[in-house]
C-alpha positions in Angstrom: 9.6 21.7 115.3 9.2 25.4 115.4 7.0 25.7 112.3 3.3 25.6 112.9 1.4 22.8 111.2 -2.1 23.0 109.9 -4.4 21.8 112.7 -7.8 23.0 111.7 -10.0 20.4 113.5 -13.1 21.4 111.5 -11.4 20.1 108.3 -10.0 16.9 109.7 -10.6 14.9 106.6 -8.4 12.7 104.6 -7.3 15.8 102.7 -6.4 17.5 106.1 -4.3 14.5 107.1 -2.4 14.6 103.9 -1.8 18.4 104.2 -0.7 17.9 107.9 1.8 15.3 106.8 3.3 17.5 104.1 3.6 20.5 106.5 5.5 18.3 109.0 8.0 17.3 106.3 8.4 20.9 105.1 8.9 21.9 108.7 11.7 19.4 109.3 13.3 20.3 106.0 13.4 24.0 106.9 14.9 23.2 110.4 17.6 21.1 108.7 18.4 23.9 106.3 18.7 26.4 109.2 20.9 24.1 111.2 23.2 23.5 108.2 23.5 27.2 107.4 24.2 27.9 111.1 27.0 25.3 111.2 28.5 26.6 107.9 28.6 30.3 108.9 29.5 29.6 112.6 27.6 32.8 113.4 24.9 33.1 116.2 21.3 33.7 115.0 20.2 37.2 115.6 16.9 38.1 117.2 15.2 41.3 116.1 12.1 42.9 117.3 9.9 45.2 115.3 10.8 48.9 115.9 14.3 48.2 117.1 17.2 50.0 115.4 19.6 47.7 113.6 23.3 48.5 114.4 25.7 47.8 111.6 28.3 45.2 112.5 31.7 46.7 113.3 34.8 45.0 112.1 37.5 45.2 114.6 41.0 45.4 113.2 44.2 45.2 115.0 46.3 48.3 114.9 49.4 47.7 112.8 52.4 49.6 114.1 54.1 51.8 111.5 57.1 50.4 109.7 60.4 51.6 111.1 62.1 54.2 108.8 64.7 52.7 106.4 68.2 53.1 107.7 70.2 55.8 106.0 72.8 54.4 103.6 76.3 54.4 105.0 79.0 55.6 102.6 81.6 52.9 102.0 85.3 53.2 103.0 87.2 54.5 100.0 90.3 52.8 98.5 93.6 54.5 98.9 94.9 55.8 95.6 97.8 54.0 93.9 100.1 55.2 91.2 100.3 53.0 88.1 103.7 51.7 87.0 105.1 50.0 84.0 105.2 46.7 85.9 102.0 47.2 87.7 99.3 49.0 85.7 96.1 50.0 87.3 93.0 47.8 86.8 89.7 49.5 86.3 88.4 48.4 89.7 91.4 50.2 91.3 90.0 53.5 90.0 86.5 52.7 91.5 85.7 54.5 94.8 89.2 55.8 95.4 89.9 58.5 98.0 91.1 61.1 95.5 88.6 60.1 92.8 85.2 61.6 91.8 81.7 60.2 91.0 82.3 60.8 87.3 85.5 58.7 87.5 83.6 56.0 89.3 81.1 55.8 86.5 84.0 55.7 83.9 85.8 52.9 85.9 82.6 50.9 86.2 81.8 51.2 82.6 85.3 50.0 81.7 84.8 46.9 83.8 81.4 46.2 82.2 83.0 46.6 78.7 85.7 44.1 79.6 83.0 41.6 80.7 81.0 42.1 77.5 84.1 41.7 75.3 85.3 38.6 77.1 82.0 36.7 76.6 80.4 35.5 73.4 77.2 37.6 73.0 75.3 34.6 71.6 75.9 32.5 74.7 75.7 35.4 77.2 72.4 36.0 79.1 71.2 39.5 79.3 71.9 41.2 82.6 69.2 42.9 84.5 69.2 43.8 88.3 72.2 45.1 90.1 72.8 41.7 91.7 73.4 40.1 88.3 75.9 42.8 87.3 77.7 42.3 90.7 78.0 38.5 90.1 79.2 39.1 86.5 81.8 41.7 87.3 83.3 39.6 90.1 83.5 36.5 88.0 87.2 35.7 88.0 86.7 33.0 85.3 85.5 35.6 82.8 87.6 38.6 83.8 90.6 37.2 85.5 92.6 40.0 87.4 90.2 42.6 85.9 87.3 41.2 88.0 86.3 43.2 91.0 87.7 41.6 94.2 85.0 40.3 96.6 86.4 42.5 99.4 86.2 45.7 97.3 84.3 48.6 99.1 81.9 48.9 96.1 80.3 45.5 97.0 77.7 45.4 99.8 75.1 42.7 100.3 75.6 41.3 96.8 75.1 44.7 95.1 77.4 47.3 93.6 77.1 50.6 95.5 78.3 54.1 94.7 80.3 56.4 97.0 77.1 57.4 98.9 76.3 53.8 99.7 73.4 53.5 97.2 73.1 50.7 94.6 74.0 51.5 91.1 71.2 51.4 88.5 72.0 49.5 85.3 70.1 49.3 82.1 71.3 47.1 79.3 70.2 48.9 76.2 71.7 46.4 73.8 74.0 43.4 73.8 77.1 45.7 73.8 75.8 48.8 75.6 74.9 49.3 79.2 73.9 52.6 80.8 75.1 53.2 84.3 73.5 55.6 86.8 74.4 56.7 90.3 71.7 58.3 92.5 74.1 61.1 93.5 74.3 63.0 96.7 70.6 63.1 97.3 70.4 59.3 97.1 67.4 59.4 94.9 67.4 58.1 91.3 66.3 60.1 88.3 66.9 63.5 89.9 69.0 66.4 88.7 72.2 65.4 90.6 72.3 61.8 89.2 75.7 60.8 87.7 75.3 58.8 84.5 77.1 57.9 81.4 
C-alpha cells in the first residue's frame, strides 16, 4: 500500500493499534478508488514535480478535406414547339420548356397544370403540398390529371423534382388550398434575387 500508516513506536498502546488498523483500511480504500478511476478513464497517471511547467494537453484532430464544389446545374433539353389544332389541342405541359418559349410562359404553363390538379381533387381530402418533390409527384399523377399530367420523360423532371430552363428546382409555396405561388431562380440560379421569375 502506498499510503503511510501511523507507526509511532513510542505510542504503541491499544489506541495506537486501533489507529494503525483504521489507517490500513483507509489506505486500501484509497488505492481501490484510484484503481477504479484509472480503469474508468483509461488515462495514464501523470507524474508532476514541483517547479515543472505544466503543458496543456493538445487535442489532435484529423484534417477534414474540403467538400468538392457543387456541380453547376445543366440546363435541360427543351421541347420542340408544336402547333395546336382543332383535333389535337396543346396541353399545358406542352407549353413548358419549349424551344421558342420564355421563362414567363414556363411559369404560366406550370401554374395551369397546378390549377388543373387543384380543381380535379376535393380540397377536403387533398393533403397540402410542400416541397418540390411533392408537387412533382402530384403533377405527374395520371389518375388525377389524365392526359394533362406531365409525362415522366418530360425535360422539366429531373431526380424527382421539377426544374426550370436553367436546370434549377422550382420553388413552390401553397398560400391557401386554391392558390400556389411559383418561383424560378432565374438566370443567376439563386432564389429571391432580382432576376427571379414568379407569378
